[in-house]
C-alpha positions, 0 to 999 in steps of 0.5 A: 862051618866045616873045616874047609870053610874055616881054612878059606876064612882064615886065608882071606885077606884082612879087609882094609878101609881108607878115607876117600873124597871127591874133588871138584875140578875147574873143568866141572869134572870130579876126581877121587883122592884116597887117604893112604893110611888104613882106617882102624875100626876105632877111627871108622866108628869116630868118623861115622859118629861125626858125619851122622849129622850130615846123614840127618841133615842132607835129606832134610835139605833136599826136602826143603829144596823141593819146597823152594823149587815149588814155591819159586814155580808158584811165584813165577806162574802168575807172571807167565799166565799174565803174559799169555793173556796179554798176548791175546789182547782181548777179553775174549779169552778161549775157554780152554786157556782159562781151564789150563790156567786153573789146572796149572795154578791148582797143580802148583799150589797142591805141589807146594803144599804137599812138599811143605807138609812132607818137609815138616813131617820128615824134619820132625821124624829125623830130629826125633830119631837123631836126638830122641823126642825127650832130648833137650835139643829136640825140645829147643827146635820144637819150641821154636817151631811151635812159636813160629806156628803160633805167630804165623797165620799163613803157617796155620791156615796153609798147613790145614789147607793142604789136608783140606785139599787132599780130602775135600776140594781143590786148594783154590776156589777161583782164579781171579782174572782182571783185565784193564785198558789204559785207553778205550782203544788199548789192549787189555792188561791182565792180572791173575790171582788164585783166590779162596772163598771164605764161606765155602771153606768155613761151611765145609765139614772139614775139621779146621779146628781153631782155624775155622774162626780165623778163616771167618775173619777173612774177606769173602774172597781172598788171594792166597799168595801172601799166605803161601809166601808167609808159610814158605818163610816159616819153612825157611826159618824152621830149616835154619833152626834145625841147622843152628841146633846142630851147630856143635855137631857141624863144627866138629864134623868140619874140623875132623874132615879138615884134619883128614884132608890136611893129613 
């Protein structure tokens, strides 16, 4: 650094930091409030340590929200498909309609399974990074996750199905469509169920591990929606487990921000 640069640096004003936050107004707009007192480097360090929990949990909450959205779309898909078929009112459903239904269902199941695997992977990485993989808090969370995995057939099989669908075949074998007439002259009433064929899964070269034996005990064809629902409920519980392990950090963060806002 030359003499001129030293002079310029010496004449630069000291950088100031202040707390600021967004205020949500009744008209659904936002305003900004800035705390008048400058923030010292020690205050800033304390602030960053306390809000680190938010920086860890917010991306995980976003990843879970993606799972939630994909599951909701999947859960409502059968109803919308059945309404479309019922509007036709006959068993003579156009081939393109059938193909569209299969594509929609496969895409929806694939999106949910992919989002679920991403959520679990991101959760494990984030908590290991935040606490350390050998920490007691990480161990508490991971033990709960392992217990949920051991207790849930849906978790175990659907987690493996995502890998199977990525490397071997679509995550459903058929879309089972059943039509019933209440009377001989009534219109058809349809039901749609995404279905997997047990023997196709068991006979594949995919490494199912212990889940191959579990799949062998399934009926020859089975509806995957109950398994997906069970898997989603496990994801909800795993997210809640993480929040609960962060309980003390969240309380400290909340108390600190409340003091700042009240100042």
